[in-house]
C-alpha atoms as one frame of an Amber mdcrd trajectory, in Angstrom:
protein
 -55.378 -18.072  45.891 -53.547 -21.332  46.517 -50.271 -21.087  48.389 -47.232
 -22.224  46.505 -44.226 -21.126  44.488 -44.484 -17.592  43.117 -43.850 -16.909
  39.426 -40.660 -14.876  39.231 -39.712 -14.896  35.554 -41.126 -15.981  32.196
 -39.095 -16.769  29.083 -40.747 -16.866  25.665 -38.732 -18.436  22.850 -39.301
 -18.950  19.136 -38.438 -22.439  17.879 -37.778 -23.146  14.187 -37.057 -26.632
  12.811 -37.391 -27.848   9.184 -39.584 -30.843   8.388 -38.316 -33.872   6.457
 -40.913 -33.094   3.782 -43.950 -30.787   3.548 -46.950 -31.775   5.678 -50.026
 -31.093   3.560 -53.695 -30.948   4.528 -56.738 -29.488   2.768 -56.061 -26.145
   4.496 -52.535 -25.834   3.096 -48.922 -27.013   3.444 -46.427 -26.692   6.305
 -42.717 -26.718   5.444 -41.125 -26.002   8.806 -41.935 -25.959  12.504 -42.666
 -22.482  13.874 -43.401 -23.044  17.553 -43.238 -21.037  20.777 -41.639 -22.384
  23.958 -42.589 -20.881  27.335 -40.451 -21.396  30.434 -41.937 -20.262  33.745
 -39.447 -19.939  36.610 -40.523 -19.654  40.236 -38.839 -18.076  43.259 -37.895
 -21.476  44.646 -35.874 -22.348  41.536 -38.409 -24.578  39.800 -38.821 -24.340
  36.005 -41.913 -25.358  34.057 -41.786 -25.921  30.302 -44.617 -25.480  27.828
 -44.915 -25.341  24.061 -47.463 -24.423  21.428 -47.619 -24.861  17.677 -49.901
 -22.119  16.315 -51.925 -22.932  13.205 -53.109 -19.819  11.432 -55.997 -21.475
   9.562 -57.312 -23.323  12.631 -56.708 -21.292  15.801 -55.970 -17.979  14.083
 -52.539 -17.572  15.626 -48.998 -17.371  14.297 -45.578 -17.623  15.898 -45.485
 -13.816  15.947 -48.906 -13.285  17.557 -48.069 -15.919  20.180 -44.754 -14.224
  20.906 -46.464 -10.852  21.486 -49.568 -12.077  23.346 -47.364 -14.267  25.540
 -45.676 -11.116  26.806 -49.037  -9.766  28.000 -49.588 -13.012  29.899 -46.117
 -12.971  31.433 -46.716  -9.502  32.865 -50.034 -10.389  34.534 -48.829 -13.750
  35.862 -45.619 -12.533  37.481 -46.069 -12.581  41.242 -48.942 -15.083  41.059
 -48.868 -18.559  42.568 -47.857 -21.131  39.967 -50.026 -23.659  41.815 -53.170
 -21.607  41.176 -53.670 -22.880  37.655 -57.371 -22.001  37.558 -56.616 -18.465
  38.678 -53.819 -18.072  36.133 -56.068 -19.315  33.321 -58.749 -16.845  34.406
 -56.199 -14.027  34.346 -55.162 -14.916  30.794 -58.780 -15.123  29.641 -59.341
 -11.657  31.106 -56.388 -10.266  29.161 -57.567 -11.415  25.748 -60.248 -13.572
  24.145 -59.225 -16.689  22.223 -55.502 -17.122  21.570 -55.831 -20.725  22.713
 -52.478 -21.782  21.294 -50.242 -19.500  23.361 -52.479 -20.021  26.393 -51.794
 -23.739  26.091 -48.027 -23.199  26.326 -48.459 -21.290  29.608 -50.942 -23.901
  30.862 -48.515 -26.767  30.203 -45.678 -24.934  31.964 -47.900 -24.286  35.002
 -48.936 -27.945  35.148 -45.279 -28.946  34.891 -44.468 -26.848  37.974 -47.516
 -28.002  39.936 -46.893 -31.699  39.287 -43.194 -31.336  40.118 -44.146 -29.819
  43.467 -46.641 -32.629  44.034 -43.862 -35.148  43.332 -46.013 -36.857  40.717
 -45.737 -37.580  37.007 -48.111 -35.205  35.258 -50.594 -37.937  34.301 -50.985
 -38.878  37.978 -51.359 -35.212  38.933 -54.210 -35.082  36.371 -55.888 -38.061
  38.062 -54.765 -40.630  35.518 -53.006 -43.966  35.623 -50.976 -46.180  33.310
 -53.817 -48.636  32.868 -53.629 -48.724  29.070 -51.038 -48.739  26.336 -50.747
 -45.583  24.258 -50.203 -46.093  20.536 -49.948 -43.430  17.871 -51.145 -43.633
  14.299 -49.090 -42.068  11.494 -50.434 -39.580   8.950 -50.322 -39.562   5.162
 -50.372 -36.050   3.699 -52.895 -35.220   1.003 -51.465 -35.348  -2.515 -50.894
 -37.635  -5.459 -52.674 -40.999  -4.908 -49.640 -43.071  -5.868 -47.400 -41.259
  -3.363 -50.073 -41.550  -0.670 -50.266 -45.272  -1.379 -46.477 -45.608  -1.098
 -46.423 -43.603   2.146 -49.196 -45.738   3.653 -47.369 -48.937   2.735 -44.245
 -47.643   4.470 -46.287 -46.786   7.590 -47.688 -50.321   7.638 -44.195 -51.785
   7.225 -43.021 -49.696  10.189 -45.642 -51.428  12.339 -47.914 -48.509  13.223
 -51.348 -49.705  14.433 -53.328 -47.386  12.137 -52.872 -45.139   9.118 -54.398
 -41.669   9.193 -55.094 -40.133   5.785 -55.582 -36.465   4.970 -58.424 -35.865
   2.508 -60.824 -33.004   1.779 -60.944 -32.368  -1.951 -63.391 -33.808  -4.506
 -65.249 -37.089  -4.231 -63.393 -38.509  -7.214 -59.916 -37.570  -5.966 -60.508
 -38.670  -2.381 -62.067 -42.001  -3.335 -59.160 -42.716  -5.679 -56.688 -41.909
  -2.895 -58.319 -44.326  -0.458 -58.808 -46.972  -3.154 -55.091 -46.943  -3.945
 -54.095 -46.941  -0.278 -56.314 -49.923   0.490 -54.954 -51.689  -2.572 -51.448
 -51.132  -1.234 -51.881 -51.992   2.454 -54.739 -54.488   2.375 -57.877 -54.396
   4.499 -56.588 -55.417   7.931 -54.903 -52.260   9.248 -57.353 -49.516  10.345
 -57.695 -46.418   8.167 -58.682 -43.100   9.744 -59.486 -40.110   7.558 -59.396
 -36.364   8.174 -61.008 -33.895   5.777 -60.049 -30.782   7.784 -63.418 -29.203
   6.816 -62.673 -29.788   3.128 -66.041 -31.199   2.062 -67.752 -27.967   3.168
 -71.408 -29.052   3.518 -73.198 -32.040   5.031 -74.719 -33.093   1.708 -71.361
 -33.086  -0.040 -69.667 -34.852   2.864 -72.317 -37.567   3.022 -71.834 -38.317
  -0.666 -68.100 -38.769  -0.125 -68.521 -40.778   3.087 -71.003 -43.136   1.431
 -68.523 -43.702  -1.378 -65.710 -44.395   1.120 -67.713 -46.777   3.314 -66.593
 -49.812   1.299 -62.963 -49.240   2.369 -63.358 -50.062   6.076 -62.782 -46.592
   7.533 -62.551 -46.379  11.342 -63.669 -42.746  11.664 -63.638 -39.379   9.901
 -62.447 -36.115  11.440 -64.160 -32.767  10.759 -65.787 -33.403   7.372 -67.504
 -30.010   6.992 -66.836 -26.336   7.677 -66.558 -25.713  11.415 -69.204 -22.955
  11.430 -71.757 -25.350   9.917 -71.842 -27.444  13.102 -75.638 -27.347  13.065
 -75.434 -29.724  10.079 -73.331 -32.239  12.014 -76.241 -34.034  13.744 -77.892
 -34.863  10.418 -74.596 -35.899   8.891 -73.518 -37.972  11.880 -76.846 -39.825
  11.967 -76.704 -40.652   8.254 -72.980 -41.329   7.824 -71.798 -44.951   7.497
 -68.488 -43.776   9.038 -68.346 -42.393  12.629 -67.788 -38.633  12.785 -65.126
 -37.106  15.049 -65.312 -33.390  15.881 -62.000 -31.554  15.563 -61.954 -27.912
  14.449 -65.536 -27.495  15.709 -64.344 -28.607  19.176 -62.207 -25.976  20.879
 -63.056 -25.676  24.555 -65.485 -27.172  27.046 -68.305 -24.924  25.830 -67.995
 -26.391  22.346 -68.029 -29.861  23.894 -71.250 -29.131  25.759 -72.867 -27.819
  22.573 -71.816 -30.807  20.468 -73.139 -33.228  23.086 -76.456 -31.372  23.347
 -76.843 -31.435  19.565 -75.818 -35.100  19.316 -73.523 -33.801  16.613 -70.854
 -36.514  16.623 -69.825 -39.809  18.152 -66.192 -38.867  18.851 -64.082 -35.920
  20.064 -60.554 -34.924  19.081 -58.946 -32.952  21.906 -55.919 -30.795  21.105
 -54.231 -28.639  23.713 -53.692 -25.883  21.157 -57.470 -25.641  20.703 -58.520
 -26.081  24.335 -56.002 -23.576  25.788 -54.214 -26.458  27.475 -54.714 -29.210
  30.013 -57.010 -27.328  32.395 -59.783 -27.030  29.821 -58.753 -30.225  28.019
 -59.634 -32.158  31.174 -63.046 -30.496  31.174 -63.664 -31.600  27.585 -62.666
 -35.163  28.436 -65.018 -35.197  31.432 -67.931 -33.944  29.320 -67.189 -36.478
  26.600 -66.894 -39.374  29.036 -70.169 -38.457  30.745 -71.867 -38.549  27.341
 -70.312 -41.915  26.470 -68.191 -40.356  23.732 -64.887 -41.945  22.794 -62.043
 -39.517  22.285 -58.707 -38.994  20.611 -55.906 -36.715  21.780 -53.926 -35.138
  18.967 -51.925 -32.048  18.258 -50.568 -29.672  15.656 -46.817 -29.575  14.900
 -45.570 -29.690  18.476 -42.222 -31.246  19.343 -41.983 -34.143  21.760 -42.382
 -31.583  24.565 -45.905 -30.565  23.565 -46.763 -34.145  22.624 -45.570 -35.317
  26.043 -48.200 -33.079  27.635 -50.784 -34.545  25.250 -49.730 -38.079  26.199
 -50.139 -37.315  29.913 -53.666 -36.083  29.121 -54.394 -39.268  27.169 -53.727
 -41.298  30.336 -56.165 -39.207  32.377 -59.448 -40.607  31.024 -60.466 -44.129
  29.975 -62.707 -42.751  27.215 -59.596 -41.484  25.403 -58.879 -44.441  23.132
 -56.879 -42.972  20.230 -53.619 -41.001  20.021 -52.345 -38.922  17.101 -48.799
 -38.047  18.189 -46.803 -38.527  14.994 -45.687 -35.013  14.039 -42.410 -34.960
  16.076 -41.328 -37.902  13.930 -41.540 -35.592  10.900 -38.845 -33.241  12.290
 -35.334 -33.150  10.833 -33.998 -32.598  14.377 -35.253 -33.463  17.860 -34.895
 -30.487  20.262 -36.257 -32.281  23.343 -34.480 -33.879  26.287 -36.601 -36.442
  28.103 -40.250 -36.642  27.142 -42.235 -39.404  25.504 -40.310 -42.121  23.701
 -41.450 -43.726  20.460 -41.093 -47.488  20.732 -41.723 -50.104  18.060 -45.173
 -50.483  16.489 -46.259 -46.964  17.405 -46.144 -47.558  21.178 -45.638 -44.430
  23.298 -43.709 -44.560  26.581 -44.632 -41.737  28.980 -42.063 -40.410  31.519
 -42.367 -41.530  35.129 -40.483 -38.605  36.683 -42.283 -35.818  38.587 -43.768
 -33.184  36.314 -43.974 -33.116  32.538 -40.651 -34.891  32.216 -39.478 -32.979
  29.150 -37.361 -29.882  28.477 -36.042 -28.154  25.367 -32.303 -28.476  24.746
 -30.763 -25.043  25.385 -28.882 -25.076  22.067 -32.196 -24.859  20.202 -33.451
 -22.015  22.370 -30.270 -20.056  21.635 -31.044 -20.099  17.910 -34.372 -18.277
  18.076 -35.741 -14.936  19.248 -36.384 -14.686  22.987 -37.948 -12.274  25.435
 -37.593 -12.556  29.218 -40.100 -10.889  31.543
């Protein structure tokens, strides 16, 4: 085990914040943020912050399961070296299979501590550099075509570099949605689409993708059901729009499988799927070695979780897209420090040692907490 600060105490908090309006995808609607914040405190007085945003239909976790499973992790990690991230991840994997969302919150907190002790911003601790500008797209929820058109026009007016559109229903409805959006925003700004598995099969997806090809679509995320990944190679080879794996890409083992199958041309890495930065880095390395371009995204994390994602985005040159818009959908911002949203979708990443973000104590006082 690596020498270093010993984990003395773990706090697990529930975080609830309403959204400005429902966020709707093909898998359902979200009306409020239900996240879990983990604070790991070491014997030398250091505190590491992590956050997860469980998504029941994607990673099979809820705020309540994360709150309970996190207590199992806290008990096995107490007394361990916070610098031994690999060892701590192995301990959590031994405790329970899956549960990637709550594991990611612990992983982020551990990386926060380790990079603080190294005296480096997290992206440098991960081997990255500020050699590129991070820009986030902004997402249009699935719904009535006229509202989606209006939302996309507002996003363009705000100066975001790309519009991401949630789809995943019938060919007729989805084509009409994109037709109206393109009519509203013109053809210059990139459109990215995300079906969230909604088109089910490769044959159905290909029919929709062929119909959408005329609208200058940059890429499409997860067009078919995640368990039908064996159909992805055929679909990816035939599709006029590049395919990005999302729900079918959880950890590094999924990445290896998708590369071997030649299933897609792009990866979407999310810390809540990969169990955090430790395995997220492995996915990025596999993708880069295969010449795959990647996006880093998230679920409904606050600026704290998205700050960790932004540090990851600076760690690998093959990560070319960022999808960090969800904190902008909050009615309140619970984070002190962290990434800053500049004009035209530009993301500024903290230069201080560690993650560079904490949750304001007043928000932690509002929710349920357990301290171990």
